[in-house]
N, C-alpha and C positions, 0 to 999 in steps of 0.2 A: 414825162409824167412825174409829178411831184410825189414825194413820200407822204403817206397819210398822216394826219396829225394824231398825236398821242392823246389818249384820254387823260384827264387830270390825275388820276390815280397811277398812271404809267410814267408820268414825268419824274425825272430825277432832279428835283430842285432843292434837295436838302444836302448839307455837307456834314461830314463827320471827320474831323481832323485827327490824325494819328501821328505819333512821332516814332521814327525808326532810327536805328543805328545805320551807319554806312554799310556794314556787313549784312544787315537784314534787308536793306534796299537791294543790294546786289543779289542776294538769295532770291528775292521776289522777282527781280528782272530775269534772272537765269531760268527760274521755274516757269515763268510766264512765256519766255521764249521757247522753252521745250514743249509747252502745251499749245503753242501757236496763238497765244492771246496777248493783248495789251496788258501791261502790268496792272493798270487800274481794274480792268475786267477780271484778271486773275485774282487780285486781292479781294474784290467784291464777291466773287464766287466762293473763295475759300472762307471768307468771313460769314457768309450766309449758308454755309454747308452745302452749297450746290456742288455737284460733281465737277471736278476738273480732270478731264481725261487727258492722259499723256499719250501721244501717239506711239505706237509700237513699231519698231523698225521692221519686224517680220523677217529679219535676216538670220536670226539665231534659231537653229533647229534644236528642239529639246533633246533629241536622240544624240545629236552631235555634242551638245553640252555635257550630256551624261558620259559619253565616251571620253571626252577630254578630262572630265573629273576623275574617271577611273585611272587614266594615264597619270594624272597628277598624284593620285594616291599611291600608285606603284612607284613613281619617282621618289616620293617622300619615304616610302618603306626602304627603298634602296639606299637613300641618303642616310637613314637611321642605321641601317645595317653596316654601311661603310664606317660610320662613326664608332660602331662597336667592334670593328675589325672582322666582320663576318665575310666569308667568300659568297659571292652572289652571281656567278657566271650564268646560271640558268635563268635568273631574274632578268638579265640583259636581253636574253633571247625572247622572253615573253614580252618585255617592254618594246623591243624592236618590232615584233609582230603586231602589237596593238597600235604602235605609231604608224606602221605601213597601212593597216586596215583603216584607221581613222583618216589618214591622209587621202586614201582612195575615196572615202565617203565625202570628204571636203571637195575633192576635185570633181566628183560626180554630181555634186549639188550645185545649186545656183548661188551658193553662199559666197563669203568673202574670198 
């Protein structure tokens, strides 16, 4: 069965030529690929303010990201303390505990 014919107001018979730099073209191509669209359709939607949804991987658990952020903060505090010459043996114990706990969360999840 053939596709139904478009109404005259639905036909895209007009051109609007734009010039881009090579870097801009690459940016559009990559963004379109991430959105699962052809670059022309991506540019059309963006220019007409139509929503361009980027698919979410769904692999990142917000609670896990929060835990990893906390560990990163602790590592940063330890590094700063080291640079100041402070002893921090108790900080290592806390960091090791948090790393083990987070590793257990990762292993128990369906994540990476």
